[in-house]
N, C-alpha and C positions, 0 to 999 in steps of 0.2 A: 225076744227084740224084731221090730218089723223090718223084714228084707223086701227092699223093691226088687223086683223081679224084672228086669227092663230088657231081656234077650233071654227067654228061655233057651236052656241046651248049649250055650256058648259061654262054658267055662265057669257057669254057676254053681254048678254043682260041687265042686271044690271049694268054692266060697264058702258055701252053706255047710259045708264038714268043717271047713275052719274056723267059721262063728259058731258051730253046734259046742267046738271042742273047746272053746273061749269061755262059754257059758258054763260047762261043766267046771272049768277052773276057778268059775268066781270072777271073770273077767270078761267086760263088754267090748267087743270089737266089733269093726265096721267093716262091712262084705267088698266095701271098695277103698280099702286103706288097709294093708295090712300089719300088721305089731311090730313098732320100732325094734331095730335093733341093729349093732354093731357089725355083727357075724353074718359074713357073705355068704355063709351055708344057708341062712335064712332067708337071704332074696337068689335064689338059682336065675341062671339064665333062662328070659322068658320063649316059649313059644310062639306067641302071638294066640294063643287059646285061651290065655287066662282074661278073667273078666278087667284087669285092672291095663292090659297091654294089646288090647285085639282090635282097636282103632288105630293103633301106631303101625307104621309100616318101617317092621325091624331090618327091613336089608337095605334100607334109606338112611338108617344111624351108624354105618359105616364101621363096623366094626368097636365100637364104642362099648358095647355091654361084654366084651370079651374081658374088659380089664387090663387091658396091656399097660403097662409101668410108663410113665411118660417125665422127662425132666423139662418138659414146654412149660412156657407160661406164657400170660395175657399179660401186655403193656400195660402198668397201671400209670395214671394219672389222676388229683385229688385235689379238689378245691375245699381247704379245713379252716374255718372260724377260729379263733383264738380260744384255748379249751377244748377243743377236740383234738383227740390223738388219733392215726391208724398205725399199727405194728403189726407185727408178728409175733404168733405165738404157738406152741404146741398142741398137738390136739388134744391131750390130755386136760392143759389149760381150758379149751375149750369147752371141753365137759364139766371141768369146773365150775365154769360163767353160767353153765343151767343150756347148754343148746339141746335141742331137741334131736334125740336118735334118729338116724335116718330108717324112713318105712317103704323106701324101693330099692333097686340095684344099682341105678345110678347114685342116688345119695349116698348109698354106703361104700361104693367105690369110690367117689371122690373124698371122704374121709380116710378110706384104706389108702391111695397114691396120691394126694396132693404132697403130703410132707409135711402137714404144718396149716395153720390159719391165718387170717389176717384179721385181726380187730378193729372193727371203728368203733371209739367208745366215746358217748357223750356224758361227763360228770353228772352226778345228780345236783338238781336245784340250777343247770344252767339251762336261760330260755335263750333261744336262738331266733333269729330275725327270719320270719316264715319267706319273707322276699329273696331271702340270700340262702339258697340250699347248701347242705353240705352234698358234693359231689364227685362221687367215684366213676372213672371212666376207663372200663376194660376193653382192650382192642388185641385182637388176633392177627397175626401175621401172615397164615397160610393155610386154608382150607383142609389142608393133611395133616397139621399138627395136632395131636389129642393132647388136650389141657383137662388137667382136675384142679377143681377151684373147691375152699373150704373158706368161709365167709361167717362172723360173728359180728353184729349188731349189737350195741348195749347200750341204753338208755339207761341213767340211774333214777333213783327217785325222784318226783316233780320236776322233771326236765323236759324239755319241749322242743325238739327238731323238725326239719326236713332234711329228708335223704334222698337224692338221686342217684341210683345206682344204673350206669349205662353201658351196653353191651356193643361192641362196632368190630367192622373188620371182620375176620374166617378165621374159623378153628373147628375143630370139634371138640364141644367144650360139653362137661358133667358136671354140675357144681350142687353143692349144697350150701345155703344162706339160712343161719337161725338167726332171729330178732327176737332179743330179750328186752322187752318193755317193763321200766319197774311200775310201783306203786303210784299210782296219781300221775304218769307221767303221760304225754300226748306228741303221738308220733305221724309223721304225715310222710310217706314214702312211696317212690316210683322206682319200677325197676322196668327199663326201656330196653326194647330187643332190637335195635338198630344195623343188625348183621348185613353184611353183604348176602349176595344171592345162594352161596354155594356151602354158607356156615349150617353146621348141625349143633344144638345147643338142647340139653337136656338139665333142667334146673328144678330146684325146691327149695321156695320160701318158707320157713316154719315159724310162726309167730307167737310167742308165749307174750299174754297180755296180763298185765301186773292188776292187783286189785284196785278198783276205781279209774283204772288207766284205760285211754285210748286208741286205736291204731284205724288210721286210713291206710291201705296199700292199695297201690295202682300197677297194675301189668298190663306193660302194651308192645305189642307184637307186629311189627311192621316186616321186617328182612329176615333172612333166612331161608334154608330149602328146608329144614324139618325143624322145627321147636315146639318142646314138650315142656310147659312149666307147671309147676304143681303147688298150690298155697294151700299151708296148713294152716291155721289157729285153733288154739288152745287158750285156758285161763288160768291164771295161777290166783284166780280170789275171787268174790263177788262183783259187781258192779263194774266190770269191764264190757269195753264196746272195741266191734272191729267191723270199719266196713270196706269190704272188698271190691276193687273196682277193676274193671278190665277193659281196653280196645285195642282190636285188630283187624287187619284189613291183608287177605290170602290175594296171590296173584295166581296165573297160571303154574301149575304144577306145583304150587307153595302147600306145605302139612302145618298150620299152625294149632296147636291143640292145647287146651287150658283144663286145669283138674284142681276143683277147689274141696277144701275140708274144714267144716267150719265143727270142733269137737267141743259143747257144751258141757264142760265139765264141772261146771260150779253155778252155784245159785244166782238167778237175778241178772243175766250177762245175756248181749246182745249182740247179734249179726247183722248185716246186711250185706248182701252182693247184687251187684249190677257188671254185667258183661255184655258188651255190645261187640257186633263182627260185621264185616261185610264182603263179600267174596265177587271175584270177575276173573274170567278166563279160564280156559280148557283146563281140568285137572285139579284147579283150585279146591283145597279141602280145610275144613275149620272144623274142630271138636270141643265139644265143651261139657264137661263132667262136673256138676255140683252136688255136693253132698253136707248134709247138716245130720250128725248125732246129737240127738238131747238126751244125755245120761239120767240114771234115775233121781241122783241127787240134784239136777240141773231144773228147782222148780223155779219158775217167775222169771222163765227166758223168754226172750223175744227174738224171731229170725224168720227173715224172708230172702230168696235166693230168684235172680231174673236174668234171664239170658234174651237176646233178641239177635237176630242175623239177618242181614239183608243181601240178596242174591241177585247179583245185576247182570249176569249174562248167564246162558246158557253151558253145560259141563262143567258147572260146580256141583257140590255137597259140603251141609253143612248139618252135623250130628248135635243134637240137643237135648242132655238127658240131666236133669233135675232129680235129686232123691232127696226123702226125708226118713231118718231113722228115729222112732220116737220111744222111748222109754218111761215117759211118765206125762201124764193127762195134766198136771198141777202145771200150765205155762202160761203166758201172757198172749204169745200168738206165733204161728208157724205155717210159712204158706212159700208158694214157689208157681213160677211163670216161666215159659217158653216159648219161642215162636221165631217161625224162618220164613220170609216172604218176600214179594217183589215189591215193585213200586205197589203204592196207595193211588188206586184209580182217581177217588175224591182230592184227594191234594195236588195229582196233575192237574185235572179238569178245573179246580178254583186257581192257578196258576195262569193255566193258557186260555182261561177265559179272561184275564187281566192284560194279553197280549204278550205276554213272555211265551219264548218261543218253549219248544219239546225239550231240546239239548239242556238249556239253562234251568228250567222247571224241574228236569230232571239233579240237575247238581245240586241247585237248593234243596231238592226235598235229603237229598244224600247230606249236604251240610249239616241240615238241622237233626238229622237222625244221629249226629256222632256229636252235634254241640253243646247238648245238654249235660251227657256224660263229660264231654272236655272240659267244661266250666269246674266241674267238682275236682279236677286236679287239685288247685289251688296255688297252681307254681305261674302267675304270669307269664315270665318268659316261655317257660315249658307248655304253657296251652297253646301259644303262638305259634311256638315250633311244632306240636300236634295239629293245629289245624292246615299250616303250609302242607305236612306230610302227607294230611288227607286228602289234599287237591292235589298233589301232586299226583297220590295212588288213582284218583278217580280220572288224571288228564292221562294215563295210561291207554286207556280203552275210549273208541269215537261216541261220545255219549249217546249221539243219535245213530248208533247201529245196536243200542242196548235191546234188551229182551222185552217183549212188551209186557205191559202191567198184567198182574194176576196173580192169586195164591200158587205158593211152588209145591 
């Protein structure tokens, strides 16, 4: 297999040993995504030297990875159309439904400590109005509360639904969410991290795409002190399509990290990843790690991953690492793109030449940077909210004092 060496000598030797061992046993594994397991012994406490943890500020996680038991819960509110149910199930029932096993320590701890799961169930053949999404809001009460979350979303065969999972308030929250999309079903799902500034959130959204099914998954991160989201996709049959979108805006001191893994384990499947982020303020940090594994059996697949970052002020850092791991040459196409930059000189000059002030020109450029992605969300009411939130984030800094244009 091809291993993308993004940073030699930083935990990669261990990753290579793991890959070599997997190959010897006849399994194909990704060096950026450990094998799934419910056993906590398979997910030791990280030191920060591991390839999959080296970007994450472990000390700021405030004890989540220690795995302490807790009976705290997030307050749950839901808007459910007729036919859709939200019920509590056991961890064993979640496995029977077909959830994807945890592939990192936070998700394994969430399964072990949550005391069961919440099932959001859309029955087969039910087609919901896309303009009226199923909305589940989870709210934390205190930044010191340690909360474990275990969520399963199931779409029956040939169903169609739009789902918004919104996180607000304050907490130390670690959760695993599995989305099981039946054959021929269509899902548009948004995970919105709209936390208070002191929250910590470690989340994993693991998506199973059925035969000829389609999934659009959008991860939006604005709030929180440290947010680390991991989206996984794998396929249950040929013809499945997954579109993974992301929008994030980091302010001073915030750490926002997004990790993507598209596992093309079936032929004639598709994945398309587009994430965009902006940073402003001293110590703002964003991390985007994209990875696509194209297995030997995955002939005729198409995949592309893209990440764009716009740095608005000095003192920020954006890390962007796209990866492709390819086991077969019989594919339709595979590629990736990544860029981190400041304002575009030509765009600003064009606007200034037409009498637009410098501050307004910068605002318009930033608005345009996000707007094409926001329009892809496909939920009009949420698109308006996201646009307003971006405007509010931009207003936190005085635009006239933004750093001059030029490559970062």
